[in-house]
C-alpha positions in Angstrom: 65.8 4.6 -26.0 63.5 1.8 -26.5 65.8 -0.6 -24.6 65.8 1.7 -21.6 62.1 2.4 -21.6 61.0 -1.2 -22.3 61.9 -2.9 -19.1 60.7 0.0 -17.0 57.3 -0.1 -18.8 57.1 -3.8 -18.3 57.9 -3.5 -14.6 55.4 -0.7 -14.2 52.7 -2.7 -15.9 53.4 -5.7 -13.7 53.2 -3.4 -10.7 49.8 -2.2 -11.8 48.5 -5.7 -12.2 49.8 -6.6 -8.8 48.1 -3.6 -7.2 44.8 -4.3 -9.0 44.9 -8.0 -7.9 45.5 -7.1 -4.3 42.7 -4.5 -4.2 40.1 -7.1 -5.2 38.0 -8.6 -2.4 38.7 -12.1 -1.5 36.3 -14.5 -3.1 33.6 -16.2 -1.0 31.9 -19.4 -1.8 28.1 -19.3 -1.8 26.2 -21.8 0.4 23.6 -24.3 -0.8 20.5 -26.0 0.8 18.4 -28.9 -0.5 15.8 -31.0 1.1 18.0 -34.1 0.5 21.2 -32.3 1.5 23.9 -34.5 2.9 26.7 -32.0 3.7 28.2 -31.7 7.2 30.3 -28.6 6.9 30.7 -25.5 4.6 27.8 -26.5 2.2 29.7 -24.8 -0.7 28.2 -26.9 -3.5 25.0 -28.8 -4.3 26.8 -32.0 -3.7 27.6 -30.9 -0.1 24.4 -28.9 0.4 22.8 -28.5 3.9 19.3 -29.8 4.5 18.6 -27.1 7.1 18.3 -23.4 6.0 19.4 -21.9 9.3 22.5 -24.1 9.5 23.7 -22.9 6.1 23.1 -19.3 7.1 25.1 -19.8 10.3 28.3 -20.5 8.4 27.8 -18.0 5.6 30.2 -15.1 5.4 29.1 -11.5 4.8 28.1 -10.8 1.2 27.5 -14.5 0.4 24.3 -15.9 -1.0 22.6 -19.0 0.4 20.7 -20.8 -2.4 17.8 -23.0 -1.5 16.5 -25.6 -4.0 13.0 -26.8 -4.6 10.9 -28.4 -1.9 9.0 -27.8 1.3 10.9 -26.9 4.4 8.9 -27.4 7.6 10.4 -25.4 10.5 9.9 -25.1 14.3 11.8 -21.8 14.9 12.1 -18.6 12.9 14.9 -18.4 10.4 17.1 -15.4 11.0 18.5 -13.8 7.8 20.8 -11.1 9.0 23.9 -9.3 7.6 26.0 -12.5 8.1 24.5 -13.5 4.7 23.5 -10.9 2.2 20.9 -13.0 0.4 18.7 -16.0 1.0 17.2 -17.0 -2.4 14.9 -19.7 -3.5 16.5 -20.9 -6.8 13.2 -21.3 -8.7 11.0 -18.8 -6.9 8.1 -19.0 -4.5 6.1 -21.6 -6.4 8.9 -24.1 -5.9 10.4 -23.2 -2.6 8.1 -23.3 0.5 8.9 -22.6 4.1 6.1 -23.6 6.5 5.9 -23.4 10.3 5.1 -26.8 11.9 1.5 -26.5 13.1 2.5 -27.8 16.6 4.6 -24.7 17.1 3.9 -21.0 17.7 6.5 -18.9 16.0 7.1 -16.6 13.0 8.8 -18.0 9.9 11.5 -15.4 9.1 13.4 -12.6 10.8 15.2 -10.4 8.2 17.6 -7.6 9.1 20.0 -5.8 6.8 19.7 -8.7 4.3 17.7 -10.0 1.4 15.0 -12.6 1.3 13.9 -13.6 -2.2 11.7 -16.2 -3.8 9.8 -18.1 -1.0 6.3 -19.1 -0.1 6.0 -18.3 3.6 3.1 -19.9 5.4 1.5 -21.0 8.7 3.4 -18.6 10.9 1.7 -18.1 14.3 2.4 -15.4 16.8 0.8 -14.7 20.2 1.8 -12.6 23.2 2.0 -9.0 24.4 4.8 -7.3 22.4 4.9 -3.7 21.4 6.1 -2.5 18.0 6.3 -5.9 16.6 4.4 -8.7 14.7 4.7 -10.3 11.4 3.8 -14.0 11.8 5.2 -14.7 8.3 8.1 -12.3 8.2 9.5 -9.5 10.4 11.8 -7.3 8.3 13.8 -4.3 9.6 17.0 -2.3 9.4 17.2 -1.8 5.6 16.1 -5.4 5.0 14.6 -6.4 1.6 11.9 -8.9 0.9 11.0 -9.6 -2.7 9.3 -12.1 -4.9 7.6 -13.8 -1.9 4.2 -15.3 -1.4 2.8 -15.0 2.2 -0.2 -17.1 3.0 -2.2 -18.3 6.1 -0.1 -16.5 8.7 -1.8 -15.3 11.9 -0.6 -12.6 14.3 -2.4 -12.1 17.6 0.0 -9.9 19.4 -1.6 -7.5 21.9 1.0 -4.8 22.1 0.8 -1.2 20.9 1.7 -0.8 17.2 1.6 -4.6 16.8 0.0 -6.7 14.0 0.8 -7.8 10.5 -0.5 -11.3 9.9 1.8 -11.7 6.9 4.5 -9.2 7.6 5.7 -6.5 10.0 8.1 -4.0 8.3 10.2 -1.1 9.5 12.8 0.8 7.5 12.8 -1.8 4.8 11.9 -2.5 1.2 9.3 -5.0 0.0 8.6 -5.6 -3.7 6.8 -8.0 -6.0 5.1 -9.9 -3.1 1.7 -11.5 -2.7 -0.2 -11.4 0.6 -3.1 -13.9 0.7 -5.4 -15.1 3.5 -3.2 -13.7 6.4 -4.9 -12.5 9.6 -4.2 -9.9 12.3 -6.2 -10.9 15.3 -7.0 -8.5 18.1 -5.5 -9.6 21.4 -7.5 -9.7 24.5 -8.1 -6.2 26.1 -6.0 -4.4 23.5 -7.5 -1.8 21.3 -4.1 -1.1 19.7 -3.6 -4.5 18.1 -5.2 -6.4 15.3 -4.1 -4.1 12.5 -2.7 -5.1 9.1 -4.0 -8.5 8.0 -1.5 -8.6 5.1 1.2 -6.2 6.4 1.8 -3.8 9.2 4.1 -1.2 7.5 5.8 1.0 10.1 7.7 4.3 9.5 10.1 4.4 6.5 9.2 1.2 4.8 8.3 1.1 1.1 6.1 -1.6 -0.6 6.2 -1.8 -4.4 4.3 -3.9 -7.1 2.6 -6.2 -4.6 -0.8 -7.8 -4.2 -3.0 -7.9 -1.1 -6.0 -10.3 -1.5 -8.4 -12.0 1.0 -6.5 -10.9 4.1 -8.4 -9.8 7.3 -7.8 -7.6 10.3 -9.8 -7.6 13.5 -9.2 -3.9 13.8 -8.1 -1.8 10.8 -6.3 -2.5 7.5 -7.5 -5.8 6.2 -4.9 -5.7 3.4 -2.4 -3.3 5.0 -1.9 -0.9 7.9 0.5 1.9 7.0 1.7 3.9 10.0 4.2 6.1 8.2 4.8 3.4 5.5 4.3 3.8 1.8 2.7 1.5 -0.8 3.0 2.1 -4.6 1.8 0.3 -7.7 -0.1 -2.4 -5.8 -3.5 -4.0 -5.7 -5.9 -4.5 -2.8 -8.9 -6.8 -3.4 -11.4 -8.7 -1.2 -9.8 -7.9 2.1 -11.8 -7.3 5.2 -11.5 -5.2 8.4 -13.3 -5.2 11.7 -14.1 -2.5 14.3 -11.8 0.2 12.8 -11.7 1.2 9.2 -10.0 0.2 6.0 -11.0 -3.1 4.6 -8.4 -2.5 2.0 -5.9 -0.2 3.8 -5.7 1.7 7.0 -3.3 4.7 6.7 -2.2 7.0 9.5 0.5 9.6 10.2 2.5 10.2 7.1 1.6 7.0 5.4 0.8 7.0 1.7 -0.8 5.0 -1.1 -0.1 5.8 -4.8 -0.9 4.3 -8.2 -2.9 1.5 -6.5 -6.1 -0.3 -7.3 -8.4 -0.8 -4.2 -11.2 -3.0 -5.4 -13.9 -5.2 -3.8 -13.0 -4.8 -0.1 -15.4 -5.0 2.8 -15.6 -4.0 6.4 -17.7 -4.3 9.6 -17.8 -0.6 10.5 -16.6 2.0 8.0 -14.3 2.8 5.1 -14.4 -0.5 3.2 -11.8 0.7 0.8 -9.4 3.0 2.6 -9.4 4.7 6.0 -7.1 7.7 6.3 -6.3 9.4 9.6 -3.4 11.9 9.6 -1.7 13.4 12.6 -0.5 16.8 13.7 2.4 17.9 11.6 2.0 15.2 9.0 -0.4 14.4 6.1 -1.4 10.9 5.0 -1.7 11.0 1.2 -3.7 8.9 -1.3 -2.6 9.7 -4.9 -3.6 8.4 -8.3 -5.6 5.4 -7.2 -8.7 3.6 -8.5 -11.1 3.0 -5.6 -14.1 1.0 -6.7 -16.7 -1.7 -5.8 -16.0 -1.6 -2.1 -18.9 -2.3 0.2 -19.8 -1.3 3.8 -22.0 -4.1 5.0 -22.5 -3.2 8.7 -25.9 -2.1 10.0 -24.1 0.6 12.0 -20.8 2.5 11.6 -19.7 5.7 10.0 -20.0 5.0 6.3 -17.7 6.1 3.4 -17.6 2.8 1.5 -14.8 4.0 -0.8 -12.7 6.1 1.5 -13.0 8.0 4.8 -10.6 10.8 5.7 -10.2 12.3 9.1 -7.7 14.7 10.6 -4.9 15.7 8.1 -5.6 13.4 5.2 -5.4 14.1 1.5 -6.8 12.2 -1.5 -6.0 13.5 -5.0 -6.1 12.4 -8.6 -8.3 9.5 -7.8 -11.3 7.8 -9.5 -13.9 6.7 -6.9 -16.6 4.7 -8.5 -19.3 2.0 -7.8 -18.8 1.9 -4.0 -21.8 1.0 -1.8 -22.6 2.0 1.7 -25.2 -0.2 3.3 -24.7 1.2 6.8 -28.2 2.3 7.9 -27.2 5.1 10.2 -24.2 6.6 8.3 -23.5 8.6 5.2 -21.3 8.6 2.1 -21.1 6.0 -0.6 -17.9 7.1 -2.3 -16.3 9.4 0.2 -16.7 10.7 3.7 -14.8 13.6 5.0 -14.9 14.1 8.7 -12.8 17.2 9.6 -10.2 16.1 7.1 -8.6 19.5 6.9 -9.1 23.1 6.1 -8.4 25.2 3.0 -4.6 24.8 3.2 -4.1 23.0 -0.1 -2.6 20.1 1.9 -5.6 18.1 3.1 -9.0 17.0 1.9 -10.3 15.9 -1.5 -8.4 17.3 -4.5 -9.0 16.7 -8.2 -11.0 13.5 -7.9 -13.8 12.0 -10.0 -16.6 10.5 -7.9 -19.2 8.7 -9.9 -21.8 5.9 -9.7 -21.5 5.4 -5.9 -24.5 4.5 -3.7 -25.4 5.1 -0.1 -28.5 3.9 1.8 -28.6 7.3 3.4 -27.7 10.7 1.9 -24.4 11.4 0.2 -24.1 8.7 -2.4 -21.1 10.5 -3.8 -19.7 12.3 -0.8 -20.8 13.1 2.8 -19.0 16.1 4.4 -19.2 16.1 8.2 -18.0 19.0 10.4 -16.7 22.5 9.6 -13.0 21.7 8.7 -13.0 20.1 5.3 -11.7 21.1 1.9 -13.0 19.9 -1.5 -11.5 21.3 -4.7 -11.5 20.6 -8.4 -13.6 17.5 -8.1 -16.6 16.0 -10.0 -19.6 14.4 -8.4 -21.9 12.7 -10.9 -24.5 9.9 -11.3 -24.3 8.9 -7.6 -27.4 7.8 -5.8 -29.0 7.3 -2.4 -32.2 5.7 -1.2 -33.6 8.9 0.2 -32.6 10.7 -3.1 -32.5 14.0 -1.2 -28.7 14.6 -1.7 -27.5 11.7 -3.8 -24.3 13.4 -5.0 -23.2 15.7 -2.2 -24.4 15.7 1.4 -23.0 18.6 3.4 -23.8 18.7 7.2 -21.9 21.9 7.6 -24.8 23.8 5.9 -22.5 25.0 3.2 -19.9 26.3 5.6 -17.5 23.7 4.4 -15.0 24.6 1.7 -16.2 23.5 -1.8 -14.2 25.1 -4.5 -14.2 24.7 -8.3 -16.3 21.5 -8.1 -18.9 20.1 -10.5 -22.2 18.7 -9.2 -25.9 18.9 -10.1 -27.3 21.8 -8.1 -30.5 20.1 -7.0 -28.7 17.3 -5.3 -25.6 19.3 -4.2 -26.1 22.7 -2.6 -22.6 23.9 -3.2 -21.6 27.5 -2.2 -21.8 30.1 -4.9 -18.9 32.4 -5.8 -16.3 29.7 -5.3 -15.9 28.5 -8.9 -18.5 25.6 -8.5 -20.6 24.6 -11.5 -23.8 22.6 -11.9 -23.5 21.5 -15.5 -23.4 17.9 -16.6 -19.6 17.1 -16.7 -20.0 15.3 -20.0 -17.9 12.3 -19.1 -16.9 9.8 -21.8 -17.4 6.1 -21.3 -13.9 5.9 -19.9 -15.0 8.5 -17.2 -12.5 10.9 -18.7 -13.6 14.4 -19.9 -15.1 14.5 -23.4 -14.2 17.3 -25.7 -17.2 19.4 -24.8 -17.0 19.1 -21.0 -17.5 22.3 -19.0 -14.9 20.9 -16.5 -12.0 21.5 -19.0 -9.7 24.3 -17.7 -12.2 25.1 -15.0 -10.2 24.1 -12.0 -7.9 26.1 -9.6 -4.2 25.7 -10.0 -2.4 24.8 -6.7 1.2 24.5 -5.5 1.1 20.7 -5.2 0.5 20.5 -9.0 3.9 21.7 -9.9 5.5 18.7 -11.7 2.6 16.5 -10.7 0.6 14.2 -12.9 -3.0 13.0 -13.2 -4.4 9.5 -12.9 -3.2 8.8 -16.4 0.3 9.9 -15.6 0.0 13.0 -17.7 1.0 16.5 -16.6 -1.5 17.9 -14.1 -1.5 21.4 -15.6 -1.3 21.0 -19.4 -2.9 24.1 -21.0 -2.4 26.7 -18.4 -5.3 25.8 -16.1 -6.0 22.4 -14.6 -9.2 20.5 -15.3 -11.7 19.3 -12.7 -11.6 15.6 -11.9 -9.0 12.9 -11.8 -8.0 13.2 -15.5 -6.6 16.1 -17.6 -8.2 16.4 -21.0 -5.6 15.9 -23.8 -6.7 17.2 -27.2 -4.3 15.2 -29.4 -4.3 11.4 -29.7 -3.1 9.8 -26.5 -2.9 6.6 -24.5 -4.6 5.9 -21.2 -3.6 4.0 -18.2 -5.3 0.6 -18.0 -6.0 -0.9 -14.6 -5.8 -4.7 -14.5 
């Protein structure tokens, strides 16, 4: 029995091995680039590396990686990273691998489509012309492209077309992660009101940005750090960015764009919304969730105001701490927040579960200014805000109380909120961390809403913990706990 079975088993085993071997993909050789490369073909080792990045990409097969060693690569045309090569990677990261556009040339640095760009400093890209739905002087990324671990600096886009901009990057249907955007510019083209958005990035439609930093970028129009037209940014920081004639020194957000778990700190503008400007659209809601918005400054003598954030048309901000923002615009209102017909009582638009403290406006509404009849404010705290007039330092309501304030906390003398809608006038008893102390009247004093199902507060804790949600950005937790720390 064993003699008959043995050979058959051996043959069957060999057959399995042969099948497995034939089913494996054929191996590809990666390609290599070095500033002192001497290779003439293939570039399949460091000894035969190319000296030109685009040349190595042009011979790479699908799913191969092109590795680039340390050095500065000065280019005159954009480098196209497409699905012919799955990945272009700087071996030792962006501090060691630099791609810079020759200052005598006007072009972007990288075009990325259905491929990965990883580990480069990208600088001195320049774009000009009249092109719609485009931009990105540093990088243009589209069609499920990925850009990660890159540093984009000193890139300038002056496209004049509709939906154009993005000094550092223009992104559509792509993923961007762990990148730094610094000192990039979106310049408004001549006679074009639709350009000059997104100094750091113009993020279009289904793009997602994660764990990134936007610092000291500028936009002639809106979105000094980022312009999000349906794009989404998470776990990122916006600091010291500036915008021009339209809002959003830190970020400009429209349509269904969103910002979550971000820090928006120390941004400025020339008109309004130094921190964030939000404008939704019919059928979509732009959302700001679980963000720290602080120390942003409106410096213009004119403009709309709302140094921390301005929301118009279908925009929602929730679970946010809005603190220490300053509106110096002499003919506008709102130090922390301004709502301008942000949305009606639909639970989908307006200001929801926010803590608004220690903001200042040269005019009324140091905490919040509510303009127009279609606004919704719920479960929020307004405390220790101030204005020069000192008439309405916490809440300024131009709708003569016709606006919807529900389950909010603000001092009655400085905030004439409607009665019979769950509003209270007590001191909210905030702790030094601006969370609720154990004796706060805001505990379990909010109104539960459908969006709170499975939602979390600014600390990442369950939004409804003891049956009824608390007012403000933070839920009170009775037992020992840890808090989120913003860097």
